[in-house]
N, CA, C and O atoms as CSV, one atom per row, in Angstrom:
chain,resi,resn,atom,element,x,y,z
A,1,MET,N,N,8.811,9.313,18.423
A,1,MET,CA,C,7.999,9.448,17.228
A,1,MET,C,C,8.761,10.296,16.205
A,1,MET,O,O,9.342,11.326,16.549
A,2,LYS,N,N,8.750,9.852,14.948
A,2,LYS,CA,C,9.387,10.602,13.877
A,2,LYS,C,C,8.597,11.885,13.638
A,2,LYS,O,O,7.367,11.858,13.622
A,3,LYS,N,N,9.295,13.012,13.451
A,3,LYS,CA,C,8.641,14.310,13.346
A,3,LYS,C,C,8.314,14.734,11.922
A,3,LYS,O,O,7.358,15.481,11.712
A,4,ARG,N,N,9.080,14.279,10.942
A,4,ARG,CA,C,8.862,14.756,9.571
A,4,ARG,C,C,9.305,13.697,8.566
A,4,ARG,O,O,9.829,12.641,8.919
A,5,GLY,N,N,9.070,14.027,7.303
A,5,GLY,CA,C,9.421,13.088,6.243
A,5,GLY,C,C,8.388,11.987,6.117
A,5,GLY,O,O,7.235,12.166,6.508
A,6,VAL,N,N,8.788,10.864,5.579
A,6,VAL,CA,C,7.890,9.725,5.402
A,6,VAL,C,C,7.603,9.115,6.771
A,6,VAL,O,O,8.512,8.633,7.447
A,7,LEU,N,N,6.337,9.140,7.173
A,7,LEU,CA,C,5.938,8.622,8.481
A,7,LEU,C,C,5.526,7.154,8.424
A,7,LEU,O,O,5.539,6.474,9.450
A,8,ASN,N,N,5.164,6.659,7.252
A,8,ASN,CA,C,4.790,5.256,7.117
A,8,ASN,C,C,6.013,4.402,7.436
A,8,ASN,O,O,7.027,4.486,6.743
A,9,ALA,N,N,5.923,3.579,8.484
A,9,ALA,CA,C,7.080,2.814,8.969
A,9,ALA,C,C,7.636,1.866,7.906
A,9,ALA,O,O,8.852,1.766,7.743
A,10,GLN,N,N,6.761,1.176,7.188
A,10,GLN,CA,C,7.211,0.237,6.173
A,10,GLN,C,C,7.940,0.969,5.043
A,10,GLN,O,O,9.016,0.545,4.621
A,11,LEU,N,N,7.357,2.065,4.554
A,11,LEU,CA,C,7.978,2.809,3.467
A,11,LEU,C,C,9.289,3.435,3.905
A,11,LEU,O,O,10.267,3.403,3.158
A,12,SER,N,N,9.327,3.998,5.093
A,12,SER,CA,C,10.555,4.603,5.609
A,12,SER,C,C,11.676,3.572,5.682
A,12,SER,O,O,12.810,3.866,5.304
A,13,ALA,N,N,11.374,2.372,6.163
A,13,ALA,CA,C,12.378,1.303,6.255
A,13,ALA,C,C,12.848,0.872,4.866
A,13,ALA,O,O,14.037,0.630,4.663
A,14,CYS,N,N,11.926,0.776,3.914
A,14,CYS,CA,C,12.294,0.381,2.545
A,14,CYS,C,C,13.248,1.392,1.919
A,14,CYS,O,O,14.238,1.013,1.292
A,15,ILE,N,N,12.952,2.674,2.089
A,15,ILE,CA,C,13.816,3.720,1.534
A,15,ILE,C,C,15.194,3.667,2.200
A,15,ILE,O,O,16.217,3.765,1.523
A,16,ALA,N,N,15.216,3.513,3.526
A,16,ALA,CA,C,16.481,3.483,4.260
A,16,ALA,C,C,17.351,2.303,3.840
A,16,ALA,O,O,18.577,2.382,3.930
A,17,ALA,N,N,16.748,1.225,3.389
A,17,ALA,CA,C,17.496,0.023,3.013
A,17,ALA,C,C,18.017,0.058,1.576
A,17,ALA,O,O,18.759,-0.839,1.175
A,18,LEU,N,N,17.646,1.073,0.792
A,18,LEU,CA,C,18.095,1.140,-0.601
A,18,LEU,C,C,19.602,1.298,-0.696
A,18,LEU,O,O,20.224,2.013,0.089
A,19,GLY,N,N,20.173,0.611,-1.678
A,19,GLY,CA,C,21.575,0.777,-2.009
A,19,GLY,C,C,21.688,1.353,-3.407
A,19,GLY,O,O,20.707,1.399,-4.149
A,20,HIS,N,N,22.878,1.789,-3.764
A,20,HIS,CA,C,23.122,2.373,-5.079
A,20,HIS,C,C,22.725,1.385,-6.172
A,20,HIS,O,O,23.120,0.220,-6.144
A,21,LYS,N,N,21.948,1.859,-7.123
A,21,LYS,CA,C,21.456,1.110,-8.291
A,21,LYS,C,C,20.225,0.252,-7.998
A,21,LYS,O,O,19.658,-0.323,-8.927
A,22,ASP,N,N,19.789,0.145,-6.731
A,22,ASP,CA,C,18.553,-0.592,-6.438
A,22,ASP,C,C,17.388,0.107,-7.126
A,22,ASP,O,O,17.372,1.333,-7.240
A,23,MET,N,N,16.417,-0.673,-7.583
A,23,MET,CA,C,15.230,-0.115,-8.224
A,23,MET,C,C,14.026,-0.256,-7.305
A,23,MET,O,O,13.907,-1.222,-6.551
A,24,PHE,N,N,13.133,0.733,-7.387
A,24,PHE,CA,C,11.854,0.663,-6.685
A,24,PHE,C,C,10.816,1.376,-7.531
A,24,PHE,O,O,11.154,2.217,-8.363
A,25,MET,N,N,9.555,1.042,-7.318
A,25,MET,CA,C,8.494,1.545,-8.172
A,25,MET,C,C,7.467,2.338,-7.377
A,25,MET,O,O,7.155,2.018,-6.230
A,26,ILE,N,N,6.952,3.383,-8.021
A,26,ILE,CA,C,5.758,4.079,-7.542
A,26,ILE,C,C,4.717,3.870,-8.622
A,26,ILE,O,O,4.949,4.210,-9.782
A,27,GLY,N,N,3.564,3.310,-8.252
A,27,GLY,CA,C,2.570,2.965,-9.258
A,27,GLY,C,C,1.158,3.338,-8.867
A,27,GLY,O,O,0.882,3.766,-7.746
A,28,ASP,N,N,0.278,3.161,-9.830
A,28,ASP,CA,C,-1.137,3.461,-9.605
A,28,ASP,C,C,-1.832,2.334,-8.859
A,28,ASP,O,O,-1.216,1.324,-8.517
A,29,ALA,N,N,-3.108,2.518,-8.614
A,29,ALA,CA,C,-3.879,1.549,-7.839
A,29,ALA,C,C,-4.034,0.207,-8.545
A,29,ALA,O,O,-4.284,-0.807,-7.894
A,30,GLY,N,N,-3.887,0.189,-9.870
A,30,GLY,CA,C,-4.112,-1.052,-10.611
A,30,GLY,C,C,-2.865,-1.720,-11.146
A,30,GLY,O,O,-2.965,-2.774,-11.774
A,31,MET,N,N,-1.697,-1.150,-10.923
A,31,MET,CA,C,-0.465,-1.733,-11.458
A,31,MET,C,C,-0.221,-3.092,-10.811
A,31,MET,O,O,-0.156,-3.191,-9.586
A,32,PRO,N,N,-0.086,-4.139,-11.620
A,32,PRO,CA,C,0.179,-5.454,-11.025
A,32,PRO,C,C,1.610,-5.516,-10.481
A,32,PRO,O,O,2.559,-5.100,-11.146
A,33,ILE,N,N,1.740,-6.032,-9.284
A,33,ILE,CA,C,3.046,-6.165,-8.649
A,33,ILE,C,C,3.433,-7.648,-8.713
A,33,ILE,O,O,2.699,-8.505,-8.222
A,34,PRO,N,N,4.578,-7.941,-9.313
A,34,PRO,CA,C,4.979,-9.344,-9.439
A,34,PRO,C,C,5.186,-10.009,-8.079
A,34,PRO,O,O,5.564,-9.349,-7.112
A,35,PRO,N,N,4.939,-11.308,-8.010
A,35,PRO,CA,C,5.194,-12.050,-6.764
A,35,PRO,C,C,6.657,-11.873,-6.349
A,35,PRO,O,O,7.556,-11.855,-7.190
A,36,GLY,N,N,6.877,-11.743,-5.051
A,36,GLY,CA,C,8.229,-11.604,-4.526
A,36,GLY,C,C,8.680,-10.169,-4.335
A,36,GLY,O,O,9.677,-9.925,-3.655
A,37,VAL,N,N,7.961,-9.203,-4.924
A,37,VAL,CA,C,8.292,-7.791,-4.742
A,37,VAL,C,C,7.473,-7.271,-3.564
A,37,VAL,O,O,6.247,-7.390,-3.553
A,38,GLU,N,N,8.150,-6.698,-2.576
A,38,GLU,CA,C,7.439,-6.160,-1.413
A,38,GLU,C,C,6.526,-5.024,-1.854
A,38,GLU,O,O,6.930,-4.155,-2.626
A,39,VAL,N,N,5.297,-5.038,-1.360
A,39,VAL,CA,C,4.322,-3.998,-1.691
A,39,VAL,C,C,4.111,-3.105,-0.473
A,39,VAL,O,O,3.794,-3.575,0.620
A,40,VAL,N,N,4.297,-1.808,-0.692
A,40,VAL,CA,C,3.951,-0.807,0.314
A,40,VAL,C,C,2.636,-0.207,-0.182
A,40,VAL,O,O,2.636,0.667,-1.049
A,41,ASP,N,N,1.527,-0.675,0.366
A,41,ASP,CA,C,0.206,-0.292,-0.124
A,41,ASP,C,C,-0.308,0.921,0.637
A,41,ASP,O,O,-0.750,0.821,1.781
A,42,LEU,N,N,-0.237,2.075,-0.031
A,42,LEU,CA,C,-0.711,3.320,0.579
A,42,LEU,C,C,-2.113,3.696,0.107
A,42,LEU,O,O,-2.714,4.627,0.644
A,43,ALA,N,N,-2.645,2.980,-0.896
A,43,ALA,CA,C,-3.939,3.326,-1.481
A,43,ALA,C,C,-5.051,3.254,-0.428
A,43,ALA,O,O,-5.189,2.258,0.282
A,44,VAL,N,N,-5.833,4.320,-0.344
A,44,VAL,CA,C,-6.969,4.379,0.574
A,44,VAL,C,C,-8.272,4.299,-0.216
A,44,VAL,O,O,-9.156,3.501,0.097
A,45,CYS,N,N,-8.374,5.134,-1.239
A,45,CYS,CA,C,-9.518,5.141,-2.136
A,45,CYS,C,C,-9.070,5.854,-3.413
A,45,CYS,O,O,-7.935,6.323,-3.499
A,46,GLN,N,N,-9.951,5.935,-4.394
A,46,GLN,CA,C,-9.598,6.571,-5.663
A,46,GLN,C,C,-9.011,7.967,-5.422
A,46,GLN,O,O,-9.660,8.833,-4.836
A,47,GLY,N,N,-7.777,8.168,-5.884
A,47,GLY,CA,C,-7.136,9.470,-5.776
A,47,GLY,C,C,-6.444,9.761,-4.460
A,47,GLY,O,O,-5.878,10.842,-4.299
A,48,VAL,N,N,-6.469,8.835,-3.515
A,48,VAL,CA,C,-5.868,9.072,-2.197
A,48,VAL,C,C,-4.931,7.926,-1.840
A,48,VAL,O,O,-5.372,6.783,-1.725
A,49,PRO,N,N,-3.645,8.216,-1.662
A,49,PRO,CA,C,-2.948,9.441,-2.018
A,49,PRO,C,C,-2.671,9.478,-3.526
A,49,PRO,O,O,-2.728,8.455,-4.207
A,50,THR,N,N,-2.376,10.659,-4.019
A,50,THR,CA,C,-2.062,10.795,-5.437
A,50,THR,C,C,-0.628,10.345,-5.693
A,50,THR,O,O,0.193,10.266,-4.779
A,51,PHE,N,N,-0.353,10.057,-6.953
A,51,PHE,CA,C,1.012,9.732,-7.370
A,51,PHE,C,C,1.956,10.870,-6.984
A,51,PHE,O,O,3.034,10.632,-6.439
A,52,ARG,N,N,1.551,12.092,-7.265
A,52,ARG,CA,C,2.413,13.253,-6.991
A,52,ARG,C,C,2.727,13.389,-5.508
A,52,ARG,O,O,3.871,13.655,-5.139
A,53,GLN,N,N,1.729,13.209,-4.661
A,53,GLN,CA,C,1.967,13.316,-3.223
A,53,GLN,C,C,3.002,12.305,-2.760
A,53,GLN,O,O,3.900,12.625,-1.981
A,54,VAL,N,N,2.864,11.083,-3.248
A,54,VAL,CA,C,3.794,10.028,-2.848
A,54,VAL,C,C,5.184,10.301,-3.414
A,54,VAL,O,O,6.178,10.184,-2.697
A,55,MET,N,N,5.262,10.658,-4.679
A,55,MET,CA,C,6.565,10.912,-5.278
A,55,MET,C,C,7.264,12.086,-4.588
A,55,MET,O,O,8.466,12.022,-4.331
A,56,ASP,N,N,6.528,13.149,-4.287
A,56,ASP,CA,C,7.116,14.292,-3.582
A,56,ASP,C,C,7.723,13.847,-2.250
A,56,ASP,O,O,8.850,14.221,-1.925
A,57,ALA,N,N,6.986,13.060,-1.490
A,57,ALA,CA,C,7.468,12.607,-0.179
A,57,ALA,C,C,8.681,11.685,-0.321
A,57,ALA,O,O,9.656,11.823,0.418
A,58,VAL,N,N,8.622,10.760,-1.255
A,58,VAL,CA,C,9.720,9.805,-1.445
A,58,VAL,C,C,10.990,10.519,-1.883
A,58,VAL,O,O,12.076,10.197,-1.401
A,59,LEU,N,N,10.870,11.485,-2.792
A,59,LEU,CA,C,12.056,12.170,-3.300
A,59,LEU,C,C,12.703,13.092,-2.271
A,59,LEU,O,O,13.843,13.518,-2.457
A,60,GLU,N,N,11.997,13.404,-1.197
A,60,GLU,CA,C,12.609,14.148,-0.098
A,60,GLU,C,C,13.600,13.267,0.665
A,60,GLU,O,O,14.479,13.775,1.361
A,61,GLU,N,N,13.456,11.947,0.532
A,61,GLU,CA,C,14.263,11.030,1.327
A,61,GLU,C,C,15.177,10.123,0.510
A,61,GLU,O,O,16.132,9.571,1.055
A,62,ALA,N,N,14.912,9.958,-0.770
A,62,ALA,CA,C,15.681,9.010,-1.581
A,62,ALA,C,C,16.466,9.725,-2.674
A,62,ALA,O,O,15.941,10.606,-3.355
A,63,ALA,N,N,17.725,9.338,-2.833
A,63,ALA,CA,C,18.534,9.836,-3.944
A,63,ALA,C,C,18.210,8.990,-5.172
A,63,ALA,O,O,18.189,7.761,-5.098
A,64,VAL,N,N,17.957,9.651,-6.303
A,64,VAL,CA,C,17.572,8.950,-7.528
A,64,VAL,C,C,18.490,9.387,-8.663
A,64,VAL,O,O,18.716,10.580,-8.863
A,65,GLU,N,N,19.023,8.406,-9.413
A,65,GLU,CA,C,19.898,8.729,-10.540
A,65,GLU,C,C,19.301,8.369,-11.893
A,65,GLU,O,O,19.832,8.769,-12.929
A,66,GLY,N,N,18.198,7.615,-11.897
A,66,GLY,CA,C,17.597,7.234,-13.166
A,66,GLY,C,C,16.172,6.769,-12.974
A,66,GLY,O,O,15.750,6.451,-11.862
A,67,CYS,N,N,15.423,6.731,-14.088
A,67,CYS,CA,C,14.048,6.240,-14.010
A,67,CYS,C,C,13.647,5.562,-15.303
A,67,CYS,O,O,14.225,5.800,-16.364
A,68,TYR,N,N,12.652,4.719,-15.186
A,68,TYR,CA,C,12.090,3.968,-16.300
A,68,TYR,C,C,10.599,4.291,-16.358
A,68,TYR,O,O,9.895,4.219,-15.352
A,69,LEU,N,N,10.137,4.646,-17.545
A,69,LEU,CA,C,8.739,5.023,-17.759
A,69,LEU,C,C,8.186,4.275,-18.967
A,69,LEU,O,O,8.931,3.862,-19.855
A,70,ALA,N,N,6.870,4.111,-18.983
A,70,ALA,CA,C,6.202,3.532,-20.150
A,70,ALA,C,C,6.134,4.580,-21.256
A,70,ALA,O,O,5.838,5.747,-20.999
A,71,ASP,N,N,6.410,4.158,-22.483
A,71,ASP,CA,C,6.275,5.049,-23.646
A,71,ASP,C,C,4.911,5.730,-23.644
A,71,ASP,O,O,4.797,6.905,-23.994
A,72,GLU,N,N,3.896,5.000,-23.253
A,72,GLU,CA,C,2.512,5.452,-23.343
A,72,GLU,C,C,2.195,6.678,-22.484
A,72,GLU,O,O,1.219,7.377,-22.757
A,73,ILE,N,N,2.999,6.953,-21.455
A,73,ILE,CA,C,2.716,8.102,-20.592
A,73,ILE,C,C,2.806,9.415,-21.364
A,73,ILE,O,O,2.067,10.357,-21.076
A,74,ARG,N,N,3.708,9.481,-22.339
A,74,ARG,CA,C,3.899,10.739,-23.076
A,74,ARG,C,C,2.625,11.176,-23.785
A,74,ARG,O,O,2.294,12.361,-23.786
A,75,GLU,N,N,1.907,10.234,-24.388
A,75,GLU,CA,C,0.689,10.561,-25.137
A,75,GLU,C,C,-0.563,10.526,-24.264
A,75,GLU,O,O,-1.470,11.338,-24.445
A,76,ASN,N,N,-0.613,9.591,-23.321
A,76,ASN,CA,C,-1.839,9.362,-22.562
A,76,ASN,C,C,-1.921,10.101,-21.230
A,76,ASN,O,O,-2.992,10.173,-20.628
A,77,ASN,N,N,-0.799,10.650,-20.764
A,77,ASN,CA,C,-0.802,11.392,-19.510
A,77,ASN,C,C,0.323,12.434,-19.538
A,77,ASN,O,O,1.211,12.419,-18.686
A,78,PRO,N,N,0.276,13.344,-20.532
A,78,PRO,CA,C,1.377,14.308,-20.697
A,78,PRO,C,C,1.574,15.232,-19.498
A,78,PRO,O,O,2.696,15.657,-19.222
A,79,GLU,N,N,0.501,15.542,-18.791
A,79,GLU,CA,C,0.617,16.415,-17.628
A,79,GLU,C,C,1.468,15.761,-16.531
A,79,GLU,O,O,2.333,16.403,-15.935
A,80,LEU,N,N,1.207,14.476,-16.277
A,80,LEU,CA,C,1.990,13.771,-15.262
A,80,LEU,C,C,3.421,13.539,-15.758
A,80,LEU,O,O,4.368,13.596,-14.974
A,81,HIS,N,N,3.573,13.282,-17.043
A,81,HIS,CA,C,4.909,13.116,-17.620
A,81,HIS,C,C,5.734,14.391,-17.411
A,81,HIS,O,O,6.903,14.319,-17.034
A,82,ASP,N,N,5.131,15.542,-17.653
A,82,ASP,CA,C,5.819,16.818,-17.448
A,82,ASP,C,C,6.209,17.001,-15.981
A,82,ASP,O,O,7.313,17.448,-15.673
A,83,TYR,N,N,5.289,16.649,-15.081
A,83,TYR,CA,C,5.583,16.743,-13.647
A,83,TYR,C,C,6.798,15.880,-13.290
A,83,TYR,O,O,7.697,16.335,-12.583
A,84,ILE,N,N,6.823,14.636,-13.780
A,84,ILE,CA,C,7.930,13.725,-13.472
A,84,ILE,C,C,9.246,14.312,-13.974
A,84,ILE,O,O,10.249,14.294,-13.260
A,85,GLN,N,N,9.244,14.828,-15.195
A,85,GLN,CA,C,10.474,15.399,-15.747
A,85,GLN,C,C,10.940,16.622,-14.954
A,85,GLN,O,O,12.137,16.794,-14.723
A,86,LYS,N,N,10.011,17.456,-14.544
A,86,LYS,CA,C,10.380,18.633,-13.745
A,86,LYS,C,C,10.888,18.217,-12.372
A,86,LYS,O,O,11.849,18.787,-11.856
A,87,LYS,N,N,10.243,17.231,-11.793
A,87,LYS,CA,C,10.609,16.775,-10.450
A,87,LYS,C,C,11.971,16.086,-10.440
A,87,LYS,O,O,12.756,16.271,-9.510
A,88,LEU,N,N,12.250,15.295,-11.469
A,88,LEU,CA,C,13.492,14.516,-11.493
A,88,LEU,C,C,14.640,15.229,-12.202
A,88,LEU,O,O,15.799,14.843,-12.049
A,89,GLY,N,N,14.329,16.258,-12.969
A,89,GLY,CA,C,15.384,17.024,-13.617
A,89,GLY,C,C,16.154,16.240,-14.667
A,89,GLY,O,O,15.571,15.521,-15.479
A,90,SER,N,N,17.452,16.389,-14.637
A,90,SER,CA,C,18.292,15.869,-15.718
A,90,SER,C,C,18.887,14.488,-15.436
A,90,SER,O,O,19.994,14.192,-15.886
A,91,ILE,N,N,18.178,13.658,-14.711
A,91,ILE,CA,C,18.647,12.289,-14.490
A,91,ILE,C,C,18.509,11.486,-15.777
A,91,ILE,O,O,18.011,12.004,-16.777
A,92,GLU,N,N,18.935,10.252,-15.766
A,92,GLU,CA,C,18.827,9.374,-16.924
A,92,GLU,C,C,17.405,8.799,-17.022
A,92,GLU,O,O,16.889,8.237,-16.056
A,93,TYR,N,N,16.779,8.947,-18.202
A,93,TYR,CA,C,15.435,8.425,-18.455
A,93,TYR,C,C,15.516,7.300,-19.472
A,93,TYR,O,O,16.277,7.375,-20.436
A,94,GLU,N,N,14.730,6.262,-19.251
A,94,GLU,CA,C,14.604,5.200,-20.246
A,94,GLU,C,C,13.121,4.906,-20.424
A,94,GLU,O,O,12.396,4.690,-19.453
A,95,TYR,N,N,12.681,4.900,-21.685
A,95,TYR,CA,C,11.281,4.624,-22.003
A,95,TYR,C,C,11.173,3.240,-22.619
A,95,TYR,O,O,12.076,2.780,-23.318
A,96,MET,N,N,10.055,2.589,-22.347
A,96,MET,CA,C,9.805,1.249,-22.873
A,96,MET,C,C,8.303,1.030,-22.931
A,96,MET,O,O,7.552,1.765,-22.289
A,97,PRO,N,N,7.843,0.023,-23.693
A,97,PRO,CA,C,6.415,-0.284,-23.696
A,97,PRO,C,C,5.942,-0.640,-22.273
A,97,PRO,O,O,6.703,-1.174,-21.466
A,98,HIS,N,N,4.690,-0.334,-21.997
A,98,HIS,CA,C,4.127,-0.587,-20.662
A,98,HIS,C,C,4.314,-2.043,-20.234
A,98,HIS,O,O,4.605,-2.320,-19.071
A,99,GLU,N,N,4.149,-2.960,-21.168
A,99,GLU,CA,C,4.325,-4.384,-20.826
A,99,GLU,C,C,5.752,-4.672,-20.367
A,99,GLU,O,O,5.961,-5.469,-19.453
A,100,ALA,N,N,6.731,-4.027,-20.997
A,100,ALA,CA,C,8.134,-4.207,-20.595
A,100,ALA,C,C,8.383,-3.590,-19.217
A,100,ALA,O,O,9.162,-4.127,-18.431
A,101,LEU,N,N,7.721,-2.456,-18.918
A,101,LEU,CA,C,7.850,-1.838,-17.606
A,101,LEU,C,C,7.302,-2.773,-16.530
A,101,LEU,O,O,7.888,-2.909,-15.456
A,102,LYS,N,N,6.178,-3.411,-16.827
A,102,LYS,CA,C,5.615,-4.374,-15.875
A,102,LYS,C,C,6.596,-5.518,-15.636
A,102,LYS,O,O,6.754,-5.979,-14.505
A,103,GLU,N,N,7.240,-5.968,-16.681
A,103,GLU,CA,C,8.219,-7.050,-16.554
A,103,GLU,C,C,9.428,-6.588,-15.719
A,103,GLU,O,O,9.894,-7.317,-14.843
A,104,LEU,N,N,9.923,-5.390,-15.993
A,104,LEU,CA,C,11.063,-4.850,-15.241
A,104,LEU,C,C,10.728,-4.681,-13.766
A,104,LEU,O,O,11.615,-4.788,-12.919
A,105,SER,N,N,9.477,-4.423,-13.446
A,105,SER,CA,C,9.090,-4.212,-12.049
A,105,SER,C,C,9.376,-5.435,-11.177
A,105,SER,O,O,9.443,-5.317,-9.954
A,106,GLY,N,N,9.544,-6.602,-11.791
A,106,GLY,CA,C,9.894,-7.801,-11.042
A,106,GLY,C,C,11.279,-7.727,-10.416
A,106,GLY,O,O,11.602,-8.522,-9.533
A,107,ARG,N,N,12.104,-6.780,-10.864
A,107,ARG,CA,C,13.449,-6.600,-10.314
A,107,ARG,C,C,13.496,-5.508,-9.235
A,107,ARG,O,O,14.557,-5.226,-8.678
A,108,ALA,N,N,12.348,-4.900,-8.947
A,108,ALA,CA,C,12.299,-3.833,-7.942
A,108,ALA,C,C,12.436,-4.409,-6.534
A,108,ALA,O,O,11.962,-5.507,-6.243
A,109,ARG,N,N,13.097,-3.642,-5.671
A,109,ARG,CA,C,13.202,-4.042,-4.258
A,109,ARG,C,C,11.833,-3.944,-3.586
A,109,ARG,O,O,11.475,-4.776,-2.752
A,110,PHE,N,N,11.071,-2.905,-3.967
A,110,PHE,CA,C,9.723,-2.744,-3.428
A,110,PHE,C,C,8.913,-1.896,-4.397
A,110,PHE,O,O,9.469,-1.212,-5.257
A,111,ALA,N,N,7.593,-1.947,-4.248
A,111,ALA,CA,C,6.677,-1.171,-5.074
A,111,ALA,C,C,5.687,-0.456,-4.163
A,111,ALA,O,O,5.126,-1.048,-3.241
A,112,ILE,N,N,5.486,0.823,-4.440
A,112,ILE,CA,C,4.551,1.633,-3.661
A,112,ILE,C,C,3.261,1.760,-4.463
A,112,ILE,O,O,3.275,2.248,-5.593
A,113,ARG,N,N,2.158,1.325,-3.885
A,113,ARG,CA,C,0.844,1.414,-4.530
A,113,ARG,C,C,0.149,2.669,-4.024
A,113,ARG,O,O,-0.072,2.830,-2.824
A,114,THR,N,N,-0.196,3.560,-4.961
A,114,THR,CA,C,-0.904,4.796,-4.618
A,114,THR,C,C,-2.387,4.633,-4.952
A,114,THR,O,O,-2.819,3.575,-5.409
A,115,GLY,N,N,-3.149,5.682,-4.720
A,115,GLY,CA,C,-4.560,5.682,-5.090
A,115,GLY,C,C,-4.802,6.319,-6.449
A,115,GLY,O,O,-5.940,6.643,-6.791
A,116,GLU,N,N,-3.744,6.501,-7.222
A,116,GLU,CA,C,-3.835,7.180,-8.525
A,116,GLU,C,C,-4.703,6.390,-9.508
A,116,GLU,O,O,-4.592,5.168,-9.604
A,117,PHE,N,N,-5.562,7.099,-10.230
A,117,PHE,CA,C,-6.476,6.495,-11.208
A,117,PHE,C,C,-6.334,7.138,-12.588
A,117,PHE,O,O,-7.301,7.172,-13.348
A,118,THR,N,N,-5.146,7.647,-12.927
A,118,THR,CA,C,-4.937,8.211,-14.256
A,118,THR,C,C,-4.103,7.236,-15.088
A,118,THR,O,O,-3.513,6.313,-14.527
A,119,PRO,N,N,-4.036,7.417,-16.418
A,119,PRO,CA,C,-3.321,6.458,-17.258
A,119,PRO,C,C,-1.793,6.508,-17.092
A,119,PRO,O,O,-1.190,7.581,-17.113
A,120,TYR,N,N,-1.198,5.355,-16.931
A,120,TYR,CA,C,0.254,5.138,-16.950
A,120,TYR,C,C,1.052,5.947,-15.925
A,120,TYR,O,O,2.144,6.414,-16.250
A,121,PRO,N,N,0.552,6.131,-14.708
A,121,PRO,CA,C,1.333,6.864,-13.709
A,121,PRO,C,C,2.241,5.908,-12.923
A,121,PRO,O,O,2.145,5.801,-11.700
A,122,ASN,N,N,3.105,5.231,-13.639
A,122,ASN,CA,C,3.988,4.246,-13.024
A,122,ASN,C,C,5.421,4.589,-13.396
A,122,ASN,O,O,5.729,4.855,-14.557
A,123,VAL,N,N,6.286,4.579,-12.402
A,123,VAL,CA,C,7.695,4.880,-12.644
A,123,VAL,C,C,8.537,3.923,-11.809
A,123,VAL,O,O,8.233,3.653,-10.647
A,124,ILE,N,N,9.583,3.425,-12.416
A,124,ILE,CA,C,10.581,2.657,-11.675
A,124,ILE,C,C,11.777,3.583,-11.520
A,124,ILE,O,O,12.320,4.093,-12.499
A,125,LEU,N,N,12.170,3.787,-10.285
A,125,LEU,CA,C,13.277,4.690,-9.970
A,125,LEU,C,C,14.511,3.866,-9.616
A,125,LEU,O,O,14.410,2.801,-9.007
A,126,ARG,N,N,15.676,4.376,-10.008
A,126,ARG,CA,C,16.946,3.726,-9.676
A,126,ARG,C,C,17.674,4.608,-8.659
A,126,ARG,O,O,17.937,5.786,-8.903
A,127,ALA,N,N,17.987,4.007,-7.521
A,127,ALA,CA,C,18.596,4.755,-6.422
A,127,ALA,C,C,19.994,5.230,-6.796
A,127,ALA,O,O,20.777,4.518,-7.425
A,128,GLY,N,N,20.272,6.450,-6.387
A,128,GLY,CA,C,21.603,7.030,-6.561
A,128,GLY,C,C,22.330,7.061,-5.225
A,128,GLY,O,O,21.963,6.363,-4.280
A,129,VAL,N,N,23.357,7.880,-5.170
A,129,VAL,CA,C,24.106,8.082,-3.930
A,129,VAL,C,C,24.129,9.580,-3.613
A,129,VAL,O,O,23.913,10.415,-4.491
A,130,VAL,N,N,24.389,9.898,-2.374
A,130,VAL,CA,C,24.377,11.300,-1.970
A,130,VAL,C,C,25.774,11.880,-1.829
A,130,VAL,O,O,25.942,12.998,-1.343
A,131,PHE,N,N,26.757,11.135,-2.246
A,131,PHE,CA,C,28.139,11.640,-2.181
A,131,PHE,C,C,28.803,11.537,-3.534
A,131,PHE,O,O,29.966,11.912,-3.681
């Protein structure tokens, strides 16, 4: 039995399979996931688990060099936007309209569905390397 880190077998395998520049998404309970993108559905009920809980756990295991966010998060969810910036630090950020983010999500290796119910808590992360 795994002792720490991401215990969800599907999510752990998805993270382990990431290669440099692969994209993956962490999204809210209502974010549409395009056909063909593997869904790791962690949502239990409203607010469980939160976006922050999932992102904290994922970032303990995945190297990230860039992210894509909806322009709308800055105005409609500034608290979560600040959290993302603090958590990810000085990586490369790219902002785009929410509709464009939904379109880009079709290129993700997998998408993690959380129980988050706040506006625009969706991020596409680009895997980095640890060396």
